[in-house]
ROTORNU-860866 format. One record per residue (C-alpha): residue in three letters; x, y, z; residue number from 1. Coordinates in pm, whole numbers. Each point is the difference from the previous one (the first is absolute). Layout:
  aa     c1     c2     c3   i
 ala      X      Y      Z NUM
...
This chain:
  aa     c1     c2     c3   i
 unk    -42    -12    -18   1
 unk    111    317    -96   2
 unk    -37    351    146   3
 unk      4    364   -233   4
 unk    -34    339     98   5
 unk   -301    144    -37   6
 unk    118    291   -250   7
 unk   -135   -136   -350   8
 unk   -180     49   -312   9
 unk   -193   -301   -101  10
 unk    164   -160   -303  11
 unk    193   -328     72  12
 unk    371    167    -35  13
 unk   -155    355    -15  14
 unk    -56    -41    346  15
 unk    404     -2     96  16
 unk    111    369    120  17
 unk   -261    187   -160  18
 unk   -203    171    328  19
 unk   -261    222   -231  20
 unk   -369   -101     70  21
 unk   -237    -15   -283  22
 unk   -260     46    276  23
 unk   -233   -276   -167  24
 unk    -85   -250    260  25
 unk   -252   -356    -95  26
 unk   -258   -159    241  27
 unk    -94   -355     -6  28
 unk   -303    -45    194  29
 unk   -208   -306    129  30
 unk   -338     14   -157  31
 unk   -110   -224    240  32
 unk     56    241    331  33
 unk   -196    302      2  34
 unk    204    173    266  35
 unk    321    -58   -242  36
 unk   -208    131   -295  37
 unk   -109    313    258  38
 unk    306     40     81  39
 unk    198     26   -259  40
 unk   -296    309   -140  41
 unk    202    202    282  42
 unk    352   -123   -112  43
 unk    -77     96   -319  44
 unk   -114    392    144  45
 unk    304     11    218  46
 unk    248    -10   -292  47
 unk   -209    168   -254  48
 unk      4    291    273  49
 unk    362    -33     16  50
 unk     68      2   -423  51
 unk     -8   -349    -16  52
 unk   -172   -181   -291  53
 unk   -153   -366    114  54
 unk    -39   -268   -233  55
 unk   -293   -313     79  56
 unk    -42   -170   -328  57
 unk    324   -270    -91  58
 unk     15    109   -316  59
 unk     51    330     19  60
 unk    258    -59    333  61
 unk    237   -227   -234  62
 unk     19    320   -256  63
 unk    105    233    275  64
 unk    344     40    173  65
 unk   -129     -3    295  66
 unk    152     17    351  67
 unk   -162   -250    182  68
 unk   -287   -235     78  69
 unk   -223    -14    300  70
 unk   -184   -330      1  71
 unk   -346     49    251  72
 unk    -70   -334    109  73
 unk    137   -306    166  74
 unk    325   -202    -67  75
 unk   -172   -165   -301  76
 unk    -62    346   -165  77
 unk    325     68     34  78
 unk    120   -330   -103  79
 unk   -196     53   -312  80
 unk    153    440    -33  81
 unk    349   -116     94  82
 unk    -27   -293   -271  83
 unk    -93    225   -286  84
 unk    187    333     88  85
 unk    296   -241    -19  86
 unk    -41    -30   -352  87
 unk     93    415    -27  88
 unk    235     -7    273  89
 unk   -251    241    220  90
 unk     29    -37    378  91
 unk   -344    -65    208  92
 unk   -109    140    323  93
 unk   -217   -275    218  94
 unk   -338    189    247  95
 unk   -137   -333    121  96
 unk   -356     -4     49  97
 unk     25   -396     71  98
 unk     17   -177    298  99
 unk    426   -174     43 100
 unk    134    265   -238 101
 unk    355   -127     -6 102
 unk     96    199   -351 103
 unk   -261    300     61 104
 unk    242    268    221 105
 unk   -175    241     15 106
 unk   -357    -36    248 107
 unk   -289    239    -91 108
 unk     21    240    285 109
 unk    390     61   -106 110
 unk    -45     26   -335 111
 unk     -9    403    -39 112
 unk    313     24    216 113
 unk    132   -272   -293 114
 unk    -67    189   -260 115
 unk    183    289    143 116
 unk    342   -167    -10 117
 unk   -104   -104   -356 118
 unk     -4    368    -93 119
 unk    311     36    219 120
 unk    140   -295   -176 121
 unk    100   -167    298 122
 unk    -38   -365    -62 123
 unk    162   -305    -91 124
 unk    -43   -242   -264 125
 unk     12   -346     66 126
 unk     69   -282   -279 127
 unk   -221   -296     29 128
 unk    106   -306   -129 129
 unk   -272   -184   -306 130
 unk    -22   -291   -159 131
 unk    -75    -86   -381 132
 unk   -195   -299    -80 133
 unk    -57   -226   -325 134
 unk   -164   -271    -12 135
 unk     82   -248   -315 136
 unk   -223   -300   -183 137
 unk   -358    -32    -35 138
 unk    -81    281   -245 139
 unk    154    248    239 140
 unk    359    -16   -152 141
 unk    174    368    150 142
 unk   -310    154    158 143
 unk    163    153    272 144
 unk   -124    220    340 145
 unk    197    192    198 146
 unk    -37    -11    399 147
 unk     69    215    338 148
 unk   -102   -228    236 149
 unk    -16   -363    -73 150
 unk   -112   -272   -255 151
 unk   -222   -277    174 152
 unk    -42   -330   -157 153
 unk   -312   -183    148 154
 unk   -223   -319    -26 155
 unk   -295     67   -214 156
 unk   -314    -86    202 157
 unk    -17   -377    120 158
 unk    238   -134   -119 159
 unk    278   -179    180 160
 unk    344    105    142 161
 unk    269    136   -326 162
 unk    358     -6    -13 163
 unk    167    259   -124 164
 unk    388    -73   -107 165
 unk    167    377     39 166
 unk    258    -39   -232 167
 unk    347    259     53 168
 unk    203    191   -261 169
 unk   -114   -329   -246 170
 unk     70   -272    323 171
 unk   -254   -206    217 172
 unk      6    186    282 173
 unk   -271   -151    255 174
 unk   -365   -135    -79 175
 unk   -274     85    227 176
 unk   -317   -268     62 177
 unk   -258    311    133 178
 unk   -338    206    -53 179
 unk    210    226   -176 180
 unk    338    269    -33 181
 unk     63    357     75 182
 unk    297    164   -178 183
 unk     20    340    150 184
 unk    273    285     19 185
 unk     76    156    306 186
 unk   -296    212     20 187
 unk   -224   -226    -96 188
 unk    179   -230    297 189
 unk   -240    192    216 190
 unk   -330    -63   -228 191
 unk   -162   -377    -30 192
 unk    397   -197     65 193
 unk     27    173    395 194
 unk   -405   -165      6 195
 unk    144   -340   -115 196
 unk    306    -24    221 197
 unk    230    205   -193 198
 unk    273    213    149 199
 unk    -33    358     39 200
 unk    265    144   -284 201
 unk    172    360     27 202
 unk    -47    143   -334 203
 unk    395    131     24 204
 unk     59   -354   -112 205
 unk    -27    -96   -330 206
 unk   -130   -356     41 207
 unk   -269   -229   -148 208
 unk   -227   -244    210 209
 unk   -164   -291      7 210
 unk   -261    -75    162 211
 unk   -191   -299     15 212
 unk   -357    -22     95 213
 unk   -177   -320    226 214
 unk    342   -227    -46 215
 unk    -54   -380      0 216
 unk    361    -21      3 217
 unk    247    103    311 218
 unk    309     44   -252 219
 unk   -215    276   -185 220
 unk     85    289    195 221
 unk      4    418    -74 222
 unk    313     81   -219 223
 unk    167    325    -17 224
 unk    193      0   -365 225
 unk    185    248   -171 226
 unk   -117    259   -194 227
 unk    183    -56   -240 228
 unk   -141   -372    -75 229
 unk   -278    -62   -295 230
 unk   -233   -274    188 231
 unk   -213   -232   -214 232
 unk   -299   -100    132 233
 unk   -169   -343   -167 234
 unk   -256   -185    124 235
 unk    139   -323     81 236
 unk   -341   -184    100 237
 unk   -313     81    -18 238
 unk   -234     96   -295 239
 unk      5    394     14 240
 unk     48    286    232 241
 unk    -87    332     50 242
 unk    227    270    -40 243
 unk    -67    331    139 244
 unk    178    330    -26 245
 unk     33    187    270 246
 unk   -328    -41     88 247
 unk   -201    207   -290 248
 unk     53   -226   -326 249
 unk    -45   -411     27 250
 unk    126   -299   -310 251
 unk    -27   -310      1 252
 unk    258   -233    -71 253
 unk     52   -377   -125 254
 unk    305   -238    126 255
 unk    118     84   -440 256
 unk     55    323     84 257
 unk    281    221    201 258
 unk     33    334    207 259
 unk    326    162     33 260
 unk     33    292    232 261
 unk    299    211     27 262
 unk     70    366     78 263
 unk   -156    257   -194 264
 unk    234    275   -162 265
 unk   -185    240    133 266
 unk    -52    105    405 267
 unk   -330    140    160 268
 unk     92    359    180 269
 unk   -157     74    330 270
 unk      2    335    143 271
 unk    147     17    392 272
 unk   -110    301    153 273
 unk    -53   -135    371 274
 unk    339    -93    194 275
 unk   -184   -350    161 276
 unk    294   -297    -47 277
 unk   -145   -318   -148 278
 unk     77   -182    304 279
 unk   -255    319    176 280
 unk   -223   -124   -306 281
 unk    -70   -343    103 282
 unk    -27     44    387 283
 unk   -224    244    -84 284
 unk   -225   -210   -251 285
 unk    110   -343    169 286
 unk    -26     63    345 287
 unk   -224   -194    276 288
 unk   -299    218     42 289
 unk   -149   -275    241 290
 unk    244     94    260 291
 unk     -6    391    -73 292
């Protein structure tokens, strides 16, 4: 994970060393949350009162050199925003309207203070590892997906257990007879993988995590591998398997198909304004409320 100072323009290499601001900001709203839409209107008025243009349509956002994108929703909303914005080198700040909010740094009551810091460029940009997923065989050759959290393999319906074989850089490594398997980034380690018994991985660690779902073998353990590994997942036992990308899109694969997972060439860019460290965030989000 790398940090950059908040003195930048918003397009790829143009970002480094350029201090001038375009005074255009984008809003990415969770349209299912009325409170997020209400705050979006207030934020738009706040920026316009300071001479900023505010864009809310993605087609307009990607046509302009916006300084940053503000996500209004939960972690899922921020995932969508950061994943799409990564292609264009746009940093994203998340305002939390969800529950845990591991990724969304700013709570609703902190938003205007955070916006003031944005305009003063008192922030850092944190780079987060992403995964590129390619599905081969079964008429899907070359179908690709970009994920920031995880790729989840799961047995379909009432079918029995499946066995997923993981090959690392061309070599058979481990087989997982299980209900499924989660391949996650460090960012995704605090999502589904955590509930399945996987470890919390600091975003400073450049690695990929394999976490089985209800493994049927004592040897099928979670595994942390280098982000330089190419991981090929093969359905070694079972007729079909569901594959879900960042919880938003799913496909079925069959025994004659393979899913190849590698580190993506681009990274998600998250704006960090506060001073809370990663251990502090974990402590605050996962504290045992029974003993408060």
